[in-house]
N, CA, C and O of each residue as an XYZ file, in Angstrom:
476
protein
N     266.098     53.692     90.004
C     267.108     52.786     90.489
C     268.191     52.684     89.403
O     267.902     52.406     88.240
N     269.418     52.910     89.808
C     270.548     52.845     88.890
C     271.193     51.462     88.988
O     271.375     50.936     90.086
N     271.536     50.877     87.843
C     272.197     49.581     87.881
C     273.194     49.441     86.735
O     273.109     50.139     85.725
N     274.126     48.534     86.915
C     275.133     48.178     85.927
C     274.989     46.690     85.684
O     274.823     45.919     86.629
N     275.051     46.279     84.435
C     274.868     44.862     84.141
C     275.888     44.389     83.119
O     276.267     45.126     82.209
N     276.319     43.166     83.282
C     277.139     42.472     82.290
C     276.752     41.005     82.394
O     275.855     40.650     83.159
N     277.413     40.162     81.638
C     277.065     38.744     81.714
C     277.508     38.113     83.029
O     277.032     37.033     83.382
N     278.416     38.772     83.766
C     278.941     38.217     85.018
C     278.457     38.928     86.278
O     278.601     38.394     87.378
N     277.888     40.117     86.137
C     277.619     40.942     87.307
C     276.366     41.771     87.106
O     276.111     42.298     86.023
N     275.605     41.873     88.158
C     274.469     42.784     88.180
C     274.619     43.623     89.431
O     274.565     43.084     90.536
N     274.805     44.915     89.294
C     275.031     45.817     90.418
C     273.910     46.838     90.503
O     273.604     47.509     89.517
N     273.298     46.961     91.670
C     272.289     47.971     91.945
C     272.809     48.882     93.035
O     273.513     48.429     93.938
N     272.475     50.157     92.966
C     272.812     51.075     94.060
C     272.089     50.657     95.336
O     272.677     50.644     96.417
N     270.833     50.322     95.203
C     270.045     49.903     96.369
C     268.860     49.067     95.890
O     268.171     49.424     94.934
N     268.643     47.957     96.573
C     267.513     47.080     96.281
C     267.021     46.518     97.606
O     267.837     46.083     98.419
N     265.714     46.510     97.853
C     265.203     45.938     99.101
C     265.563     44.451     99.219
O     265.423     43.690     98.261
N     266.026     44.054    100.404
C     266.411     42.658    100.631
C     265.295     41.688    100.261
O     265.536     40.662     99.627
N     264.086     42.020    100.659
C     262.960     41.127    100.420
C     262.654     40.907     98.953
O     261.979     39.940     98.601
N     263.137     41.783     98.095
C     262.901     41.661     96.666
C     263.840     40.653     96.018
O     263.408     39.871     95.171
N     265.107     40.655     96.396
C     266.082     39.824     95.686
C     266.571     38.600     96.440
O     266.970     37.622     95.808
N     266.554     38.616     97.760
C     267.094     37.470     98.499
C     266.374     36.146     98.227
O     267.035     35.109     98.175
N     265.064     36.138     98.055
C     264.417     34.849     97.772
C     264.899     34.177     96.481
O     264.661     32.985     96.284
N     265.560     34.915     95.614
C     266.090     34.351     94.373
C     267.534     33.877     94.507
O     268.107     33.332     93.563
N     268.114     34.088     95.679
C     269.518     33.747     95.900
C     269.664     32.357     96.515
O     268.749     31.856     97.169
N     270.803     31.754     96.299
C     271.100     30.439     96.860
C     271.597     30.558     98.300
O     271.335     29.682     99.124
N     272.318     31.651     98.602
C     272.794     31.953     99.949
C     273.184     33.417     99.981
O     273.249     34.072     98.941
N     273.443     33.933    101.182
C     273.857     35.325    101.321
C     275.145     35.390    102.139
O     275.303     34.692    103.141
N     276.059     36.245    101.685
C     277.272     36.561    102.426
C     277.115     38.022    102.844
O     276.969     38.901    101.995
N     277.146     38.279    104.152
C     276.893     39.642    104.621
C     277.666     39.953    105.888
O     278.359     39.097    106.437
N     277.537     41.192    106.346
C     278.315     41.709    107.474
C     277.744     41.344    108.839
O     278.434     41.519    109.843
N     276.551     40.859    108.915
C     275.997     40.427    110.187
C     275.270     41.503    110.965
O     275.056     41.352    112.168
N     274.883     42.586    110.308
C     274.053     43.575    110.977
C     272.667     42.999    111.234
O     272.254     42.043    110.577
N     271.961     43.575    112.181
C     270.646     43.046    112.565
C     269.670     42.999    111.395
O     268.979     41.997    111.208
N     269.605     44.058    110.612
C     268.660     44.111    109.504
C     268.974     43.109    108.404
O     268.077     42.429    107.905
N     270.230     43.018    108.029
C     270.615     42.082    106.970
C     270.475     40.643    107.452
O     270.059     39.770    106.690
N     270.818     40.393    108.702
C     270.649     39.045    109.254
C     269.173     38.661    109.238
O     268.818     37.553    108.837
N     268.326     39.572    109.673
C     266.890     39.321    109.652
C     266.402     39.011    108.244
O     265.638     38.068    108.039
N     266.842     39.800    107.281
C     266.426     39.586    105.891
C     266.926     38.239    105.373
O     266.199     37.537    104.670
N     268.154     37.878    105.713
C     268.694     36.589    105.288
C     267.921     35.425    105.884
O     267.646     34.436    105.204
N     267.570     35.550    107.164
C     266.787     34.494    107.809
C     265.396     34.396    107.211
O     264.879     33.299    106.999
N     264.785     35.557    106.936
C     263.439     35.589    106.352
C     263.416     35.037    104.935
O     262.374     34.580    104.465
N     264.555     35.074    104.249
C     264.604     34.547    102.892
C     264.692     33.019    102.877
O     264.487     32.389    101.840
N     264.998     32.431    104.036
C     265.071     30.975    104.112
C     266.267     30.390    103.395
O     266.202     29.279    102.869
N     267.376     31.147    103.371
C     268.594     30.693    102.699
C     269.758     30.699    103.691
O     269.708     31.406    104.698
N     270.802     29.920    103.416
C     271.978     29.939    104.283
C     272.615     31.329    104.343
O     272.604     32.074    103.364
N     273.166     31.661    105.506
C     273.812     32.952    105.744
C     275.282     32.731    106.084
O     275.603     31.919    106.951
N     276.167     33.443    105.412
C     277.583     33.473    105.756
C     277.851     34.867    106.294
O     277.623     35.860    105.602
N     278.335     34.944    107.529
C     278.545     36.245    108.161
C     280.039     36.540    108.260
O     280.810     35.776    108.841
N     280.422     37.679    107.670
C     281.785     38.191    107.740
C     281.720     39.449    108.600
O     281.198     40.479    108.175
N     282.249     39.351    109.796
C     282.097     40.374    110.825
C     283.023     41.568    110.621
O     284.151     41.431    110.148
N     282.519     42.737    110.988
C     283.318     43.953    110.981
C     283.367     44.558    112.387
O     284.448     44.674    112.965
N     282.210     44.947    112.950
C     282.176     45.672    114.227
C     280.872     45.456    114.995
O     279.992     44.716    114.553
N     280.764     46.101    116.130
C     279.601     46.327    116.983
C     278.808     45.062    117.303
O     279.327     44.155    117.954
N     277.538     44.994    116.846
C     276.651     43.890    117.194
C     276.814     42.682    116.276
O     276.181     41.650    116.498
N     277.639     42.793    115.269
C     277.756     41.733    114.275
C     278.233     40.390    114.841
O     277.739     39.352    114.400
N     279.170     40.362    115.798
C     279.525     39.056    116.374
C     278.334     38.347    117.020
O     278.210     37.126    116.924
N     277.465     39.107    117.676
C     276.279     38.499    118.283
C     275.422     37.824    117.209
O     275.068     36.652    117.335
N     275.094     38.572    116.156
C     274.217     38.026    115.121
C     274.892     36.906    114.339
O     274.243     35.920    113.989
N     276.177     37.043    114.062
C     276.902     35.975    113.372
C     276.909     34.687    114.170
O     276.738     33.603    113.612
N     277.109     34.804    115.477
C     277.085     33.620    116.337
C     275.689     33.027    116.449
O     275.548     31.809    116.559
N     274.656     33.862    116.426
C     273.281     33.347    116.459
C     272.969     32.573    115.180
O     272.373     31.497    115.236
N     273.368     33.114    114.031
C     273.158     32.420    112.754
C     273.776     31.026    112.820
O     273.154     30.042    112.420
N     274.991     30.952    113.322
C     275.677     29.658    113.444
C     274.970     28.758    114.466
O     274.776     27.568    114.217
N     274.590     29.323    115.605
C     273.971     28.531    116.678
C     272.641     27.910    116.262
O     272.314     26.802    116.687
N     271.872     28.618    115.435
C     270.576     28.059    115.013
C     270.705     27.185    113.767
O     269.711     26.657    113.266
N     271.928     27.037    113.272
C     272.191     26.069    112.219
C     271.919     26.523    110.806
O     271.689     25.689    109.930
N     271.937     27.837    110.550
C     271.680     28.312    109.186
C     272.905     28.962    108.544
O     272.794     29.635    107.518
N     274.063     28.759    109.150
C     275.289     29.280    108.564
C     276.507     28.751    109.296
O     276.410     28.301    110.438
N     277.665     28.806    108.629
C     278.899     28.372    109.284
C     279.331     29.375    110.343
O     278.766     30.463    110.448
N     280.321     29.007    111.114
C     280.859     29.892    112.134
C     281.328     31.195    111.466
O     282.013     31.147    110.444
N     280.966     32.354    112.032
C     281.360     33.625    111.406
C     282.863     33.877    111.550
O     283.530     33.297    112.407
N     283.365     34.746    110.701
C     284.771     35.134    110.785
C     284.883     36.647    110.620
O     284.079     37.270    109.927
N     285.890     37.226    111.264
C     286.125     38.655    111.107
C     286.765     38.916    109.750
O     287.567     38.117    109.267
N     286.407     40.033    109.146
C     286.921     40.382    107.829
C     288.448     40.432    107.817
O     289.067     40.086    106.811
N     289.060     40.858    108.921
C     290.529     40.938    108.977
C     291.174     39.551    108.918
O     292.356     39.434    108.596
N     290.411     38.502    109.226
C     290.920     37.125    109.177
C     290.469     36.369    107.934
O     290.795     35.193    107.767
N     289.723     37.036    107.064
C     289.154     36.373    105.897
C     290.221     36.140    104.828
O     291.075     36.993    104.586
N     290.153     34.985    104.202
C     291.016     34.655    103.071
C     290.142     33.980    102.022
O     288.993     33.630    102.291
N     290.680     33.805    100.851
C     289.946     33.111     99.795
C     289.595     31.693    100.254
O     288.473     31.229    100.046
N     290.543     31.018    100.869
C     290.292     29.652    101.330
C     289.207     29.606    102.407
O     288.343     28.729    102.376
N     289.245     30.546    103.363
C     288.226     30.568    104.421
C     286.841     30.861    103.853
O     285.848     30.268    104.274
N     286.787     31.786    102.888
C     285.497     32.087    102.276
C     284.989     30.894    101.470
O     283.803     30.571    101.523
N     285.868     30.247    100.735
C     285.475     29.058     99.968
C     284.969     27.954    100.903
O     283.969     27.302    100.606
N     285.653     27.747    102.023
C     285.209     26.751    103.004
C     283.834     27.112    103.566
O     282.982     26.242    103.743
N     283.625     28.397    103.845
C     282.330     28.842    104.377
C     281.216     28.610    103.364
O     280.109     28.218    103.734
N     281.503     28.848    102.100
C     280.498     28.618    101.054
C     280.162     27.128    100.962
O     278.995     26.760    100.826
N     281.164     26.290    101.035
C     280.926     24.833    101.020
C     280.099     24.432    102.242
O     279.136     23.676    102.120
N     280.474     24.936    103.418
C     279.724     24.618    104.639
C     278.280     25.091    104.532
O     277.357     24.353    104.879
N     278.078     26.319    104.054
C     276.723     26.884    103.950
C     275.870     26.102    102.955
O     274.645     26.074    103.070
N     276.509     25.477    101.993
C     275.778     24.682    101.015
C     275.522     23.250    101.436
O     274.994     22.456    100.658
N     275.896     22.913    102.673
C     275.673     21.544    103.150
C     274.179     21.249    103.262
O     273.357     22.151    103.420
N     273.863     19.990    103.179
C     272.457     19.564    103.253
C     271.822     20.002    104.578
O     270.669     20.433    104.600
N     272.563     19.894    105.667
C     272.034     20.251    106.988
C     271.626     21.716    107.042
O     270.513     22.038    107.458
N     272.515     22.598    106.625
C     272.217     24.040    106.666
C     271.136     24.376    105.651
O     270.228     25.153    105.946
N     271.225     23.802    104.466
C     270.240     24.099    103.423
C     268.831     23.682    103.827
O     267.863     24.359    103.480
N     268.707     22.589    104.549
C     267.385     22.146    105.000
C     266.907     22.930    106.214
O     265.700     23.085    106.404
N     267.815     23.422    107.031
C     267.452     24.154    108.246
C     266.966     25.576    107.943
O     266.060     26.075    108.609
N     267.561     26.226    106.947
C     267.245     27.627    106.656
C     265.755     27.879    106.401
O     265.209     28.815    106.985
N     265.072     27.100    105.564
C     263.650     27.360    105.363
C     262.798     27.085    106.606
O     261.726     27.669    106.767
N     263.269     26.204    107.476
C     262.544     25.942    108.731
C     262.588     27.186    109.615
O     261.577     27.562    110.209
N     263.757     27.826    109.704
C     263.873     29.056    110.489
C     262.994     30.145    109.891
O     262.320     30.870    110.623
N     262.995     30.264    108.564
C     262.126     31.233    107.896
C     260.671     30.995    108.293
O     259.965     31.937    108.653
N     260.223     29.753    108.229
C     258.829     29.449    108.568
C     258.543     29.733    110.043
O     257.465     30.226    110.377
N     259.496     29.428    110.929
C     259.317     29.734    112.351
C     259.134     31.232    112.568
O     258.290     31.645    113.364
N     259.912     32.042    111.870
C     259.789     33.504    111.977
C     258.419     33.943    111.490
O     257.755     34.751    112.139
N     257.999     33.421    110.364
C     256.684     33.804    109.820
C     255.550     33.372    110.770
O     254.587     34.114    110.965
N     255.669     32.179    111.352
C     254.661     31.719    112.307
C     254.619     32.623    113.533
O     253.544     32.963    114.027
N     255.786     33.006    114.016
C     255.867     33.885    115.188
C     255.262     35.252    114.877
O     254.558     35.822    115.711
N     255.531     35.775    113.691
C     254.963     37.066    113.299
C     253.448     36.970    113.185
O     252.734     37.890    113.585
N     252.953     35.862    112.643
C     251.514     35.675    112.518
C     250.867     35.634    113.897
O     249.829     36.258    114.117
N     251.480     34.897    114.827
C     250.926     34.796    116.175
C     250.927     36.161    116.865
O     249.985     36.502    117.581
N     251.976     36.929    116.648
C     252.062     38.259    117.252
C     250.973     39.160    116.710
O     250.333     39.885    117.472
N     250.752     39.125    115.401
C     249.705     39.959    114.807
C     248.329     39.517    115.279
O     247.462     40.351    115.542
N     248.126     38.212    115.388
C     246.830     37.701    115.811
C     246.537     38.090    117.257
O     245.408     38.461    117.580
N     247.538     38.011    118.129
C     247.304     38.326    119.536
C     247.153     39.830    119.755
O     246.485     40.241    120.703
N     247.748     40.651    118.913
C     247.622     42.102    119.102
C     246.282     42.629    118.612
O     245.896     43.741    118.974
N     245.556     41.856    117.791
C     244.258     42.306    117.314
C     243.117     41.867    118.208
O     242.011     42.399    118.107
N     243.369     40.903    119.084
C     242.308     40.451    119.977
C     242.399     41.224    121.298
O     243.485     41.591    121.746
N     241.267     41.454    121.893
C     241.234     42.174    123.189
C     240.496     41.421    124.238
O     240.382     41.890    125.370
């Protein structure tokens, strides 16, 4: 794994979401299905900056379930909008909701595994 480090930045070419997201306070991402899933599983607020395809669906779901602010398209993003989204994502309501969604996902996965092993 190749990385660059300084006192302000740590850059990796590739790191599994499950390895680093639990150490983060929140995630800002494009809203793809995999990254959204990883953000929800980490139990942290998600800020979705949309680009294309299925991302509006996932960004709107993140907002609807209360774990992130309303998504915005990258072409409409500004420093002020991103700063507002970070403030919103750090609200007590979103911060308390995110781990509940994580636990719901884990409970659902456990139930699925349990039911698939019984005959």
